[in-house]
C-alpha positions as CSV (number, residue, x, y, z in Angstrom):
1,X,2.3,5.4,12.5
2,X,-1.2,6.6,13.4
3,X,-0.9,6.0,17.2
4,X,-3.6,3.8,19.1
5,X,-6.6,2.9,17.0
6,X,-9.8,2.4,19.0
7,X,-11.3,-1.1,18.5
8,X,-14.4,-2.9,19.7
9,X,-14.4,-6.8,19.1
10,X,-17.9,-7.9,18.1
11,X,-18.6,-11.6,18.6
12,X,-21.7,-12.8,16.8
13,X,-24.0,-15.4,17.8
14,X,-24.7,-14.1,21.2
15,X,-27.8,-16.1,21.4
16,X,-25.8,-19.4,21.4
17,X,-23.5,-18.1,24.4
18,X,-26.2,-19.1,27.1
19,X,-26.7,-22.4,25.4
20,X,-23.0,-23.4,26.0
21,X,-22.3,-23.5,22.2
22,X,-19.0,-21.7,22.7
23,X,-16.7,-19.8,25.2
24,X,-16.1,-16.2,25.5
25,X,-12.8,-16.8,27.3
26,X,-10.7,-16.5,24.0
27,X,-12.1,-13.2,23.0
28,X,-11.8,-11.8,26.3
29,X,-8.2,-12.5,26.3
30,X,-7.9,-11.1,22.8
31,X,-9.7,-7.7,23.7
32,X,-7.5,-7.3,26.7
33,X,-4.4,-8.0,24.7
34,X,-5.3,-5.1,22.6
35,X,-6.5,-3.0,25.3
36,X,-10.1,-3.1,23.8
37,X,-13.5,-4.4,24.9
38,X,-15.7,-6.9,23.4
39,X,-19.4,-7.0,22.8
40,X,-21.6,-10.1,22.1
41,X,-24.1,-9.3,19.3
42,X,-26.7,-11.2,17.5
43,X,-27.4,-10.5,14.0
44,X,-30.6,-12.7,14.3
45,X,-32.1,-10.5,17.0
46,X,-30.0,-7.4,16.6
47,X,-28.8,-7.3,20.4
48,X,-26.1,-5.0,21.1
49,X,-25.3,-4.2,17.3
50,X,-26.5,-0.7,17.4
51,X,-24.8,-0.4,21.0
52,X,-21.4,-1.6,19.7
53,X,-21.2,0.9,17.1
54,X,-22.3,3.7,19.6
55,X,-19.4,2.8,21.8
56,X,-16.9,2.7,18.8
57,X,-18.0,6.2,18.1
58,X,-17.8,7.5,21.6
59,X,-14.2,6.2,21.5
60,X,-13.4,7.9,18.2
61,X,-14.8,11.1,19.4
62,X,-12.9,11.1,22.7
63,X,-9.7,10.4,20.7
64,X,-10.2,13.4,18.5
65,X,-11.0,15.8,21.3
66,X,-8.0,14.6,23.2
67,X,-5.9,15.0,20.1
68,X,-7.0,18.6,19.7
69,X,-5.9,19.4,23.0
70,X,-2.5,18.3,22.2
71,X,0.3,20.4,20.9
72,X,1.3,19.8,17.2
73,X,4.5,17.9,16.7
């Protein structure tokens, strides 16, 4: 087992959410179930794409730093 793996759920077509084309409730539920977050992104405009990867990178660095502070098994 590798332990907890950081995840960020990305939901494309963020430009359609405001038009009511789809509901974010299902992805909110899934992200919560996995103890994670989600980000609405848009490949069309690029909105939140870079930020989503930055957040994931921050999670990875945080986990590495925390792991180094733990004693070896």
